[in-house]
C-alpha positions as CSV (number, residue, x, y, z in Angstrom):
1,X,-83.1,13.0,72.5
2,X,-80.1,14.9,71.1
3,X,-80.5,17.2,68.1
4,X,-79.5,15.8,64.7
5,X,-76.0,16.6,63.5
6,X,-76.0,19.7,61.3
7,X,-74.9,19.2,57.8
8,X,-72.8,21.7,55.9
9,X,-73.6,22.7,52.3
10,X,-71.5,21.2,49.5
11,X,-69.3,24.4,49.0
12,X,-68.5,24.8,52.7
13,X,-67.8,21.1,53.1
14,X,-65.4,21.1,50.3
15,X,-63.5,24.0,51.8
16,X,-63.7,22.5,55.3
17,X,-65.1,25.6,56.9
18,X,-68.0,26.2,59.3
19,X,-71.4,26.4,57.6
20,X,-74.4,28.2,59.2
21,X,-77.0,26.9,56.7
22,X,-80.5,26.4,58.2
23,X,-81.6,22.9,57.3
24,X,-85.1,22.8,58.9
25,X,-86.6,25.2,56.3
26,X,-87.8,23.9,53.0
27,X,-86.5,25.2,50.8
28,X,-83.5,26.3,53.0
29,X,-82.0,29.7,52.8
30,X,-78.4,30.0,51.5
31,X,-75.6,30.1,54.1
32,X,-73.7,33.3,54.8
33,X,-70.7,32.4,52.7
34,X,-72.7,31.3,49.7
35,X,-74.8,34.4,49.9
36,X,-71.7,36.7,49.9
37,X,-70.0,34.8,47.1
38,X,-73.1,34.2,45.0
39,X,-72.7,30.5,45.1
40,X,-75.3,27.8,44.9
41,X,-75.9,26.5,48.4
42,X,-76.8,22.9,48.2
43,X,-77.3,20.3,50.9
44,X,-76.8,16.6,49.9
45,X,-77.1,13.5,52.1
46,X,-73.4,12.6,51.4
47,X,-70.3,14.5,50.4
48,X,-69.6,15.1,46.7
49,X,-66.0,15.9,46.9
50,X,-64.3,14.6,43.8
51,X,-61.1,12.9,45.0
52,X,-58.3,12.6,42.5
53,X,-57.3,9.1,41.6
54,X,-54.0,7.9,42.9
55,X,-51.4,6.5,40.5
56,X,-52.1,3.0,41.6
57,X,-55.8,3.4,40.9
58,X,-55.0,4.8,37.5
59,X,-52.8,1.8,36.8
60,X,-55.5,-0.6,37.9
61,X,-58.0,1.1,35.6
62,X,-55.4,0.8,32.8
63,X,-55.1,-2.9,33.5
64,X,-58.9,-3.3,33.4
65,X,-58.9,-1.6,30.0
66,X,-56.1,-4.0,28.8
67,X,-58.2,-6.9,30.1
68,X,-61.2,-5.7,28.2
69,X,-59.1,-5.3,25.1
70,X,-57.7,-8.8,25.3
71,X,-61.1,-10.4,25.7
72,X,-63.2,-8.1,23.6
73,X,-61.4,-5.9,21.0
74,X,-64.8,-4.2,20.3
75,X,-64.7,-2.9,23.9
76,X,-62.5,-0.1,22.8
77,X,-65.6,1.6,21.3
78,X,-67.1,1.9,24.8
79,X,-63.9,2.2,26.9
80,X,-64.1,4.9,29.6
81,X,-62.0,8.0,29.0
82,X,-62.0,9.6,32.3
83,X,-58.2,9.3,32.7
84,X,-56.7,8.9,29.3
85,X,-59.0,11.2,27.3
86,X,-59.6,9.1,24.2
87,X,-58.9,5.6,23.0
88,X,-56.0,6.9,21.1
89,X,-54.5,7.8,24.4
90,X,-53.9,4.1,25.1
91,X,-50.7,4.3,23.0
92,X,-49.0,7.0,25.1
93,X,-50.4,5.7,28.4
94,X,-49.1,2.2,27.5
95,X,-45.6,3.7,27.2
96,X,-45.9,5.1,30.7
97,X,-47.0,1.7,31.9
98,X,-43.8,0.2,30.5
99,X,-41.7,2.9,32.3
100,X,-39.8,3.6,29.1
101,X,-40.8,7.2,28.5
102,X,-41.3,6.5,24.8
103,X,-44.1,5.1,22.7
104,X,-43.3,1.5,22.0
105,X,-46.5,-0.1,20.5
106,X,-50.0,0.7,19.4
107,X,-53.1,-0.7,21.0
108,X,-53.6,-3.5,18.6
109,X,-50.0,-4.9,18.8
110,X,-50.2,-4.7,22.6
111,X,-53.4,-6.8,22.5
112,X,-51.7,-9.5,20.3
113,X,-48.5,-9.6,22.4
114,X,-49.9,-10.1,25.9
115,X,-50.3,-13.7,26.6
116,X,-53.5,-15.0,28.3
117,X,-53.5,-16.3,31.8
118,X,-52.9,-20.0,32.4
119,X,-56.2,-20.6,34.2
120,X,-58.3,-18.6,31.9
121,X,-59.0,-14.9,31.9
122,X,-59.8,-13.1,35.1
123,X,-60.4,-9.4,35.6
124,X,-57.6,-7.4,37.2
125,X,-58.3,-6.0,40.6
126,X,-60.1,-2.6,40.6
127,X,-60.3,-2.1,44.4
128,X,-57.5,-1.1,46.6
129,X,-56.3,-3.9,48.8
130,X,-57.1,-6.7,46.4
131,X,-53.6,-6.9,44.8
132,X,-52.4,-9.7,47.0
133,X,-55.2,-12.0,45.7
134,X,-54.8,-10.9,42.1
135,X,-52.9,-13.0,39.5
136,X,-49.5,-11.6,38.5
137,X,-49.9,-9.5,35.4
138,X,-47.5,-9.6,32.4
139,X,-45.3,-6.6,32.0
140,X,-43.4,-5.0,29.2
141,X,-40.2,-2.9,29.2
142,X,-39.7,-0.7,26.2
143,X,-41.6,-3.2,24.0
144,X,-40.0,-6.4,25.5
145,X,-42.8,-8.5,27.1
146,X,-42.3,-10.8,30.1
147,X,-45.3,-13.1,30.8
148,X,-46.7,-13.7,34.3
149,X,-45.1,-17.1,34.9
150,X,-41.6,-15.9,34.2
151,X,-42.2,-12.8,36.4
152,X,-43.2,-15.0,39.3
153,X,-40.2,-17.3,38.7
154,X,-37.7,-14.4,38.7
155,X,-39.3,-12.9,41.8
156,X,-39.1,-16.2,43.6
157,X,-35.4,-16.5,42.7
158,X,-34.7,-13.0,43.9
159,X,-36.5,-13.3,47.2
160,X,-35.1,-16.7,47.9
161,X,-31.5,-16.3,46.9
162,X,-30.5,-12.6,46.5
163,X,-32.8,-10.8,49.0
164,X,-31.1,-12.5,52.1
165,X,-27.8,-10.9,51.0
166,X,-29.4,-7.5,50.7
167,X,-32.5,-7.4,52.9
168,X,-33.9,-4.0,51.9
169,X,-37.3,-5.1,50.5
170,X,-40.6,-6.3,51.9
171,X,-40.7,-9.9,50.8
172,X,-44.5,-10.1,51.5
173,X,-45.4,-7.7,48.6
174,X,-46.4,-9.2,45.3
175,X,-45.0,-8.4,41.9
176,X,-48.1,-6.4,41.1
177,X,-47.6,-4.3,44.2
178,X,-44.0,-3.7,43.5
179,X,-44.8,-2.6,40.0
180,X,-47.5,-0.2,41.3
181,X,-44.9,1.1,43.8
182,X,-42.1,1.7,41.2
183,X,-41.7,0.2,37.7
184,X,-37.9,0.7,38.1
185,X,-37.7,-1.3,41.3
186,X,-39.9,-4.0,39.8
187,X,-37.5,-4.4,36.8
188,X,-34.4,-4.2,39.1
189,X,-35.8,-7.3,40.9
190,X,-36.6,-9.0,37.6
191,X,-33.2,-8.4,36.0
192,X,-31.4,-9.6,39.2
193,X,-33.6,-12.6,39.7
194,X,-33.1,-13.6,36.0
195,X,-29.3,-13.9,36.4
196,X,-29.6,-17.7,36.9
197,X,-33.0,-18.2,35.3
198,X,-32.4,-21.2,33.0
199,X,-35.9,-21.4,31.5
200,X,-35.4,-18.1,29.6
201,X,-31.9,-16.6,29.6
202,X,-33.0,-14.0,27.1
203,X,-34.7,-12.1,30.0
204,X,-31.3,-11.2,31.4
205,X,-29.9,-10.2,28.0
206,X,-32.9,-8.0,27.1
207,X,-33.6,-6.4,30.5
208,X,-30.0,-5.7,31.3
209,X,-29.8,-3.5,28.2
210,X,-33.0,-1.6,29.0
211,X,-32.8,-1.2,32.8
212,X,-30.1,1.6,32.8
213,X,-32.2,4.1,30.8
214,X,-35.1,3.3,33.1
215,X,-32.9,4.0,36.1
216,X,-32.0,7.5,34.9
217,X,-35.6,8.2,34.0
218,X,-36.7,7.1,37.5
219,X,-34.0,9.3,39.1
220,X,-35.2,12.3,37.1
221,X,-38.8,11.9,38.1
222,X,-38.0,11.4,41.8
223,X,-41.6,10.7,42.6
224,X,-40.8,7.7,44.7
225,X,-37.3,8.2,46.0
226,X,-37.0,5.3,48.4
227,X,-38.0,2.6,45.9
228,X,-35.6,4.2,43.4
229,X,-32.8,4.0,46.0
230,X,-33.6,0.4,46.7
231,X,-33.5,-0.5,43.0
232,X,-30.2,1.3,42.6
233,X,-28.7,-0.6,45.5
234,X,-29.8,-3.9,43.9
235,X,-28.1,-3.1,40.6
236,X,-25.0,-1.9,42.4
237,X,-24.7,-5.0,44.5
238,X,-25.2,-7.4,41.5
239,X,-23.7,-5.6,38.5
240,X,-25.3,-6.0,35.2
241,X,-23.3,-8.4,32.9
242,X,-20.9,-6.6,30.6
243,X,-17.7,-7.4,28.8
244,X,-15.9,-4.2,29.8
245,X,-16.2,-2.0,32.8
246,X,-16.0,1.3,31.0
247,X,-19.5,0.5,29.8
248,X,-20.7,-0.3,33.3
249,X,-22.7,2.5,35.1
250,X,-22.6,0.8,38.5
251,X,-20.3,3.4,40.2
252,X,-22.4,6.3,38.7
253,X,-25.7,4.7,39.9
254,X,-24.2,4.1,43.3
255,X,-23.2,7.7,43.7
256,X,-26.7,8.7,42.6
257,X,-28.2,6.4,45.2
258,X,-26.1,8.0,48.0
259,X,-26.8,11.6,46.9
260,X,-30.5,10.8,46.5
261,X,-30.5,9.2,50.0
262,X,-28.9,12.3,51.6
263,X,-31.2,14.6,49.7
264,X,-34.3,13.0,51.4
265,X,-32.5,12.9,54.8
266,X,-31.8,9.1,55.2
267,X,-28.5,9.9,56.9
268,X,-30.4,11.7,59.7
269,X,-32.1,9.8,62.5
270,X,-35.8,10.0,62.5
271,X,-38.4,10.3,59.7
272,X,-36.5,13.1,57.9
273,X,-38.7,16.0,59.0
274,X,-36.0,18.5,58.2
275,X,-36.1,17.5,54.6
276,X,-39.9,17.6,54.1
277,X,-42.2,20.5,53.5
278,X,-45.2,18.8,55.3
279,X,-45.5,17.6,58.8
280,X,-44.5,13.9,59.0
281,X,-45.8,11.3,61.4
282,X,-43.2,10.1,63.9
283,X,-43.6,6.4,62.9
284,X,-41.2,4.0,64.6
285,X,-41.4,1.6,61.7
286,X,-40.5,4.3,59.3
287,X,-37.5,5.4,61.4
288,X,-36.2,1.8,61.4
289,X,-36.7,1.4,57.7
290,X,-34.8,4.6,56.9
291,X,-32.0,3.7,59.2
292,X,-31.5,0.3,57.7
293,X,-31.7,1.6,54.2
294,X,-29.1,4.3,54.9
295,X,-26.7,1.8,56.4
296,X,-27.0,-0.4,53.3
297,X,-26.3,2.7,51.2
298,X,-23.1,3.2,53.1
299,X,-22.0,-0.4,52.8
300,X,-22.8,-0.6,49.0
301,X,-21.1,2.7,48.3
302,X,-17.8,1.7,50.1
303,X,-17.9,-1.6,48.3
304,X,-18.4,0.0,44.9
305,X,-15.6,2.4,45.4
306,X,-13.2,-0.2,46.7
307,X,-13.9,-2.6,43.9
308,X,-13.3,0.1,41.3
309,X,-10.1,1.3,43.0
310,X,-11.5,4.8,43.5
311,X,-11.4,6.8,46.7
312,X,-14.7,6.4,48.6
313,X,-17.1,9.2,48.9
314,X,-17.1,11.2,52.1
315,X,-19.9,9.7,54.2
316,X,-20.9,10.4,57.7
317,X,-19.3,7.6,59.7
318,X,-22.0,7.1,62.4
319,X,-24.9,5.0,61.2
320,X,-26.8,8.3,61.0
321,X,-26.5,11.8,62.3
322,X,-29.0,13.5,64.6
323,X,-29.9,13.4,68.3
324,X,-27.6,11.1,70.2
325,X,-30.4,9.6,72.3
326,X,-32.5,8.9,69.3
327,X,-29.6,7.1,67.6
328,X,-29.0,5.0,70.7
329,X,-32.7,4.0,70.8
330,X,-32.6,3.0,67.2
331,X,-29.6,0.7,67.5
332,X,-31.6,-1.9,69.4
333,X,-33.9,-2.3,66.4
334,X,-31.2,-2.9,63.8
335,X,-30.1,-6.4,62.9
336,X,-26.8,-7.5,64.4
337,X,-25.4,-8.6,61.0
338,X,-26.2,-5.2,59.5
339,X,-24.5,-3.4,62.4
340,X,-21.5,-5.7,62.1
341,X,-21.0,-5.2,58.4
342,X,-21.4,-1.4,58.8
343,X,-18.6,-1.4,61.3
344,X,-16.4,-3.5,59.0
345,X,-16.9,-1.2,56.0
346,X,-16.4,2.0,58.1
347,X,-13.0,0.6,59.1
348,X,-12.4,-0.1,55.4
349,X,-13.4,3.4,54.5
350,X,-11.1,4.9,57.1
351,X,-8.2,2.7,55.8
352,X,-8.7,3.7,52.2
353,X,-8.9,7.3,53.2
354,X,-5.7,7.1,55.2
355,X,-3.9,5.2,52.4
356,X,-4.9,7.9,49.9
357,X,-3.3,10.6,52.1
358,X,0.0,8.6,52.5
359,X,1.3,9.4,49.0
360,X,1.1,5.9,47.6
361,X,2.4,6.9,44.2
362,X,5.8,8.0,45.5
363,X,8.5,5.4,45.7
364,X,10.6,7.5,48.1
365,X,8.2,7.8,51.0
366,X,8.7,6.2,54.4
367,X,7.3,2.7,54.0
368,X,7.2,2.3,57.8
369,X,4.3,4.8,58.0
370,X,2.3,2.8,55.4
371,X,3.0,-0.5,57.2
372,X,1.9,1.1,60.5
373,X,-1.4,2.2,58.9
374,X,-1.9,-1.3,57.5
375,X,-1.2,-2.9,60.9
376,X,-3.6,-0.5,62.7
377,X,-6.6,-1.1,60.5
378,X,-6.0,-4.8,60.2
379,X,-5.9,-5.1,64.0
380,X,-9.2,-3.3,64.2
381,X,-10.8,-5.8,61.9
382,X,-9.2,-8.8,63.7
383,X,-10.7,-7.5,67.0
384,X,-14.1,-6.9,65.4
385,X,-14.1,-10.5,64.1
386,X,-14.8,-11.8,67.6
387,X,-18.3,-10.3,67.4
388,X,-19.2,-11.7,64.0
389,X,-22.8,-13.0,64.0
390,X,-22.4,-15.5,61.1
391,X,-19.8,-17.3,59.0
392,X,-20.8,-15.2,56.0
393,X,-20.1,-12.0,58.0
394,X,-16.7,-13.3,59.0
395,X,-16.0,-14.1,55.3
396,X,-16.9,-10.6,54.3
397,X,-14.6,-9.2,57.0
398,X,-11.7,-11.3,55.6
399,X,-12.4,-9.8,52.2
400,X,-12.0,-6.3,53.7
401,X,-8.8,-7.5,55.4
402,X,-7.4,-8.6,52.0
403,X,-8.0,-5.1,50.6
404,X,-6.1,-3.6,53.5
405,X,-3.2,-6.0,53.5
406,X,-2.8,-5.7,49.7
407,X,-1.2,-2.3,50.4
408,X,1.9,-4.2,51.5
409,X,2.8,-4.3,47.8
410,X,3.0,-0.5,47.8
411,X,5.5,-0.7,50.7
412,X,7.9,-3.0,48.8
413,X,11.2,-1.3,48.0
414,X,14.9,-2.3,48.0
415,X,15.4,-0.5,51.2
416,X,14.6,-1.6,53.9
417,X,13.2,-4.5,51.9
418,X,10.0,-6.6,52.1
419,X,8.2,-7.4,55.3
420,X,8.3,-11.3,55.2
421,X,6.0,-11.7,58.2
422,X,3.2,-9.4,56.9
423,X,3.4,-10.9,53.4
424,X,3.2,-14.4,54.7
425,X,0.2,-13.4,56.8
426,X,-1.4,-12.0,53.6
427,X,-0.6,-15.3,51.7
428,X,-2.2,-17.4,54.5
429,X,-5.3,-15.1,54.6
430,X,-5.7,-15.3,50.8
431,X,-5.5,-19.1,50.8
432,X,-8.0,-19.5,53.7
433,X,-10.4,-17.0,52.2
434,X,-10.6,-18.8,48.9
435,X,-10.9,-22.1,50.7
436,X,-13.9,-20.7,52.6
437,X,-15.4,-19.4,49.4
438,X,-15.0,-22.8,47.8
439,X,-16.5,-24.6,50.7
440,X,-19.6,-22.3,50.7
441,X,-19.9,-22.8,46.9
442,X,-19.9,-26.6,47.4
443,X,-22.5,-26.4,50.1
444,X,-24.7,-23.9,48.3
445,X,-24.8,-21.8,45.1
446,X,-22.7,-19.0,46.7
447,X,-20.5,-18.5,43.7
448,X,-23.5,-17.8,41.4
449,X,-25.3,-15.3,43.7
450,X,-22.5,-13.5,45.6
451,X,-22.3,-9.7,45.3
452,X,-19.9,-8.4,42.7
453,X,-17.6,-7.0,45.4
454,X,-16.8,-10.5,46.6
455,X,-16.1,-11.6,43.0
456,X,-13.6,-8.7,42.5
457,X,-12.1,-9.5,45.8
458,X,-11.6,-13.2,44.9
459,X,-9.8,-12.2,41.7
460,X,-7.6,-9.8,43.7
461,X,-6.9,-12.6,46.2
462,X,-5.8,-14.9,43.4
463,X,-3.4,-12.3,42.0
464,X,-1.9,-11.7,45.4
465,X,-1.2,-15.5,45.6
466,X,0.5,-15.4,42.2
467,X,2.7,-12.5,43.1
468,X,3.8,-14.1,46.4
469,X,4.3,-17.5,44.8
470,X,6.8,-16.0,42.4
471,X,8.7,-14.0,45.0
472,X,11.8,-14.9,47.1
473,X,9.4,-15.8,49.9
474,X,8.2,-18.9,47.9
475,X,10.3,-21.4,49.8
476,X,8.6,-20.4,53.1
477,X,5.0,-20.7,51.7
478,X,2.7,-23.6,51.1
479,X,2.9,-23.5,47.3
480,X,0.6,-26.5,46.8
481,X,-2.2,-25.0,48.9
482,X,-1.6,-21.7,47.1
483,X,-1.9,-23.3,43.6
484,X,-5.0,-25.1,44.7
485,X,-6.5,-21.9,46.0
486,X,-5.5,-20.0,42.9
487,X,-7.4,-22.3,40.5
488,X,-10.3,-22.3,42.9
489,X,-10.4,-18.6,42.4
490,X,-10.3,-19.2,38.6
491,X,-13.2,-21.5,38.9
492,X,-15.0,-19.0,41.1
493,X,-14.7,-16.3,38.5
494,X,-15.8,-18.7,35.8
495,X,-18.9,-19.5,37.9
496,X,-19.7,-15.8,38.2
497,X,-19.9,-15.6,34.4
498,X,-23.4,-14.9,33.2
499,X,-22.8,-14.5,29.5
500,X,-20.3,-15.6,27.0
501,X,-17.3,-13.3,26.9
502,X,-18.3,-11.3,30.0
503,X,-16.0,-10.1,32.8
504,X,-16.2,-13.3,34.8
505,X,-15.2,-15.5,31.9
506,X,-12.4,-13.2,30.8
507,X,-10.9,-12.8,34.2
508,X,-10.8,-16.6,34.6
509,X,-9.0,-17.1,31.3
510,X,-6.6,-14.3,32.0
511,X,-5.7,-15.7,35.4
512,X,-5.0,-19.1,33.8
513,X,-2.8,-17.5,31.2
514,X,-0.8,-15.6,33.7
515,X,-0.2,-18.6,35.9
516,X,1.5,-20.4,33.0
517,X,3.5,-17.4,31.9
518,X,7.3,-17.6,32.1
519,X,7.7,-13.9,31.3
520,X,5.6,-12.4,34.0
521,X,7.3,-10.1,36.5
522,X,10.5,-10.2,34.4
523,X,12.5,-6.9,34.3
524,X,14.7,-5.7,31.4
525,X,17.8,-7.0,33.1
526,X,16.3,-10.5,33.4
527,X,15.5,-10.4,37.1
528,X,12.1,-11.6,38.4
529,X,10.5,-8.9,40.6
530,X,6.9,-9.8,41.6
531,X,6.4,-7.8,44.8
532,X,6.5,-4.4,43.3
533,X,3.7,-2.4,41.6
534,X,3.9,-0.3,38.5
535,X,0.3,0.9,38.6
536,X,-0.1,2.6,42.0
537,X,-3.1,4.9,42.0
538,X,-6.0,2.5,42.2
539,X,-5.7,1.7,45.9
540,X,-5.9,-2.1,46.7
541,X,-7.2,-2.8,43.2
542,X,-3.9,-1.6,41.8
543,X,-2.7,-5.2,42.2
544,X,-5.4,-6.4,39.8
545,X,-5.0,-3.6,37.3
546,X,-1.2,-4.1,37.3
547,X,-1.7,-7.8,36.6
548,X,-4.0,-7.0,33.7
549,X,-1.2,-4.9,32.2
550,X,1.2,-7.9,32.4
551,X,-1.4,-9.9,30.4
552,X,-1.7,-7.1,27.9
553,X,2.1,-7.0,27.4
554,X,2.6,-10.7,26.9
555,X,-0.6,-11.9,25.3
556,X,-1.9,-8.6,23.8
557,X,1.6,-7.6,22.5
558,X,0.9,-4.0,23.6
559,X,3.5,-1.4,24.5
560,X,4.0,-1.1,28.2
561,X,2.9,2.4,29.3
562,X,4.9,2.0,32.6
563,X,8.4,2.1,31.0
564,X,11.4,2.0,33.2
565,X,13.3,-0.5,35.3
566,X,10.1,-2.4,36.2
567,X,9.2,-3.0,32.6
568,X,9.1,-6.8,31.8
569,X,10.8,-6.4,28.5
570,X,8.2,-8.5,26.8
571,X,7.0,-5.7,24.5
572,X,8.7,-3.4,22.1
573,X,7.5,0.0,21.2
574,X,8.4,-0.6,17.6
575,X,6.5,-3.8,17.3
576,X,3.0,-3.8,15.9
577,X,0.6,-6.5,16.9
578,X,-0.5,-8.8,14.1
579,X,-4.3,-8.2,13.8
580,X,-6.8,-8.2,11.0
581,X,-6.5,-4.4,10.9
582,X,-2.7,-4.4,10.4
583,X,-3.1,-7.3,8.0
584,X,-5.5,-5.3,5.9
585,X,-3.2,-2.3,5.9
586,X,-0.2,-4.5,5.0
587,X,-2.1,-6.0,2.1
588,X,-3.1,-2.6,0.8
589,X,0.5,-1.4,1.1
590,X,1.9,-4.4,-0.8
591,X,-0.7,-4.1,-3.5
592,X,0.2,-0.5,-4.0
593,X,4.0,-1.2,-4.2
594,X,3.8,-4.5,-6.1
595,X,0.4,-5.5,-7.3
596,X,1.6,-8.7,-8.8
597,X,3.6,-9.9,-5.8
598,X,2.1,-12.5,-3.5
599,X,0.7,-11.2,-0.3
600,X,1.9,-12.7,2.9
601,X,-0.8,-14.2,5.0
602,X,-1.0,-12.9,8.5
603,X,-2.7,-14.8,11.3
604,X,-3.4,-14.3,14.9
605,X,-3.3,-17.9,16.0
606,X,0.4,-18.0,16.7
607,X,0.4,-14.7,18.5
608,X,-2.8,-15.2,20.5
609,X,-3.3,-18.6,22.1
610,X,-6.8,-17.6,23.0
611,X,-8.0,-17.2,19.4
612,X,-11.7,-18.0,19.2
613,X,-13.0,-19.9,16.2
614,X,-15.9,-18.2,14.4
615,X,-18.3,-21.1,15.0
616,X,-18.0,-20.7,18.7
617,X,-18.5,-16.9,18.8
618,X,-21.5,-15.8,20.8
619,X,-24.2,-13.7,19.2
620,X,-24.1,-11.2,22.1
621,X,-20.4,-10.5,22.1
622,X,-19.1,-7.0,21.8
623,X,-18.8,-6.0,18.2
624,X,-15.8,-3.6,18.7
625,X,-17.5,-0.9,16.7
626,X,-16.5,1.9,19.1
627,X,-12.9,0.9,19.8
628,X,-9.8,0.2,17.8
629,X,-7.6,-2.2,19.7
630,X,-6.5,-5.7,18.7
631,X,-9.0,-8.4,19.3
632,X,-7.0,-9.9,22.1
633,X,-7.2,-6.6,23.9
634,X,-11.0,-6.7,23.4
635,X,-10.8,-9.7,25.7
636,X,-9.3,-7.6,28.4
637,X,-11.6,-7.1,31.4
638,X,-11.0,-3.4,31.6
639,X,-12.1,-2.7,35.2
640,X,-13.4,0.8,34.6
641,X,-10.6,2.1,32.4
642,X,-11.0,5.5,30.6
643,X,-13.0,5.1,27.4
644,X,-10.8,7.4,25.3
645,X,-9.7,4.9,22.7
646,X,-10.2,5.2,19.0
647,X,-11.3,1.8,18.0
648,X,-12.0,0.6,14.4
649,X,-15.1,-1.3,13.4
650,X,-13.0,-3.7,11.3
651,X,-11.8,-5.9,14.1
652,X,-14.0,-8.9,15.0
653,X,-15.1,-9.6,18.6
654,X,-13.8,-12.8,20.0
655,X,-15.2,-14.8,23.0
656,X,-13.0,-16.4,25.5
657,X,-12.5,-20.2,25.1
658,X,-13.8,-22.6,27.7
659,X,-11.3,-23.1,30.5
660,X,-11.4,-26.8,29.8
661,X,-9.1,-26.1,26.8
662,X,-6.5,-24.3,28.7
663,X,-4.9,-27.4,30.2
664,X,-5.1,-26.2,33.8
665,X,-6.8,-27.8,36.8
666,X,-10.2,-26.8,38.0
667,X,-11.2,-25.8,34.5
């Protein structure tokens, strides 16, 4: 019979060192280490190491305290205080539970605000591994409470509609598990899933205002970097609703996601051992997860830069750096669609980088060089299209082609003249791309869930059709198909609108206004010149930004900052727009000069055809308190313009009218 296993004393066991205590004697003599260090040498049947609670266990204990509080307010008198010290600590710990970093409510208000479960109260799980069977818990973000049913609904909408377009999450995890993993990732899923949640539209309104501070707080803590990166990519793929892009933090959040990803070594093949202080297990699943997440980071970053008209960040072009054999072994585990889209956007990245170096702003450069670059990169995408796994992937490739072919507008000059073949090819591609988007929208809800990059690209596509339709090439184009596609793009932008007066609705109304304009593209000498560009430093999006300035000139009565031969002549530097602010100043001036004289009444109806009546104004429109431009300029989309304006708080905010009132088709 083998000798019984020797047990170490408590002190040696905790230090994980060899113990020479003699257990057969009663009482036993202290071991050598305890004797030298004058420690109490104890032998117990089991280990008494006090393991620290994990964050998830602490949260579960907090949920148990909340449950006790909801069902028995007197339970506070006997609540355990092992983790939060005293009952008064519930207030500050509740703020941590919300992920807000601030105290938002006291214990009594929290007890009143949390709704009970539908099927009666049940205790929250207290053991690890029981989260999947537990009911979804209500959550609060900075004092705003979302009950369990709405959380489940938003999660279901996200996983069913949005997750397939950005598959970076584990769809088998429950809302409780995602909240334990990262409150920021949890609320990123909620705010995105609530974009089309008709049962309670206020969830989107409230959480979209509170999610950005939570994002910066999560980035500062950096306790769970990968869930934070996942949450940032979700917010960057589906931008938060806003009425002006200078208030949008998407590009900043995207840059933070990229830098955080490189800081933990996602761009390197493997598990990131070179970026960790402790030995990491070479887990194949972890390698694949990191590789997929990095490729999505690259794709989202390029899309974000391209949609903003900003040069992309310098990113390693291979899927990930590191050992070549390890990279080759990893490729077979990556989805074909992900590899295809990565190749598409790497070509787009190279194209944008090459265009930036070709001196786009100069009107005297050799346009043949630019046209050669366009042809090279477009040919690469055409060749890549043969390996497209799905129709959606082909559609996204065509969106990248439109951004590259849009540089033909930079190559337009009087000598040697436009390139009719290339411009006709661009026109055909724009029409077919919008037709594809319209077909996918009719067969599904694509227009309501598509990434923001596609929404911006569709708007760019419509503007390209408008420019070419008003050019000398018009007799050689299918104008009927172009007009149909243009107003399909208008409807697409309108479908992307989430809130009254947001970017989608404004862009749709502006596109309708510009189509009916008789002054657009008109120079000072009366000639129509639609193929040139005045704004030339925003890469392919220069087309959209330039069109917005045409709208500002004609419908906003603003002075054209791009003075010269390409000025449309629709504005005058000496002309002031008739707005409530100028009306107020005019009244004051008249009262000073002639108090008894009648004051002329100024209105904006004649000047602004998009005047919104007060009864149709939305409660969540921008109040204009930080800016001082005319109200029609407040309707301007402002795709990430500089926020250096000095706006007055005296001008009202006006929402865009429904497109049904514009008199155009597809309203």
